[in-house]
Steps between C-alpha positions, in 0.01 A plus 500: 500500500249539217213743531148411395303763306181384674633569854558817698601575857148427637308288247528268206249448220416141415228292337191420704529152652204270553598499870435878516126442501456544876654851515297611196184348653563683829552823306167445319326572831636858507209675328646848544831385351312346207309825445827695480655268239213380289155436637336279758449157346247236598627272777722218378536160665834361610472252213438787260811683620704178483378451145590861409849464649555169321387650169707818549812302595475283190417782256741571219592855405250717314738717301652742749191503722586349837358442849776446758516437872686750717697317765701650789858374507414281801261303274174663619247562223404868535295572186500505122593719206379500141601638164215504252376664180854459369523666159832414335426711192469821702721392791238557770355295784296532818592368839334440836632393837305362797666441836309310768386741773716357780807579287413861410746785563813284489626613159397177325277665237765759409776245458282247314393775260857615438608141428215453251556836328875444472436169324241641258705810419848347489433148371181521294549846342176652628492883506200586720297358787160609630326435828129550556412596857161553660461853639423366850817285509720755674777246566533401136497861386781575746692193376481611136621848590778359722613289204516808276184438299321805360123535523399530135126498520177442684233266372186635657253276683657174381476291817181410686528384860336580834198629307690777321704562188865602538763637265796296382841664468742413223867513594784454255875466493738481206817295485708821508318624811555164669870497416548864610361415844795270559754775431 
């Protein structure tokens, strides 16, 4: 049996499909989840989400920057993961993962992140990854630390939500740190 680098024991990473629109649209209604990952967007119509999913599914690669669906092995769409700000000259990139609320605490984010990092470190020769986490996102901070990321800095008062400014934490992990975790 052949193994697939994009699959683990719980999830697989795959392109977004135009048929994924409904799950993403349902997730758009989770304002608190949106606040933790990004920010609360204006409401989007079903047609708007269908259009986004169609566009995203037909998009070609943008260098090493990627937006992928996270799918449980039973075929259930559970979220998404991105690699962005990919800098091949310096060997650095940023990543973000967003799991739909009803699928939290099942290990999907951890495994999806490990799959992505393994690919970027072992196939694309990147040396360092960073994650930017809002100070109030306790779950994401715990995820980064569970994955062996090191808090490298605090960007003060970077995020405005709920009428206040919040800090943003910068976490980092090198290829060597990632590989040593597996030993």
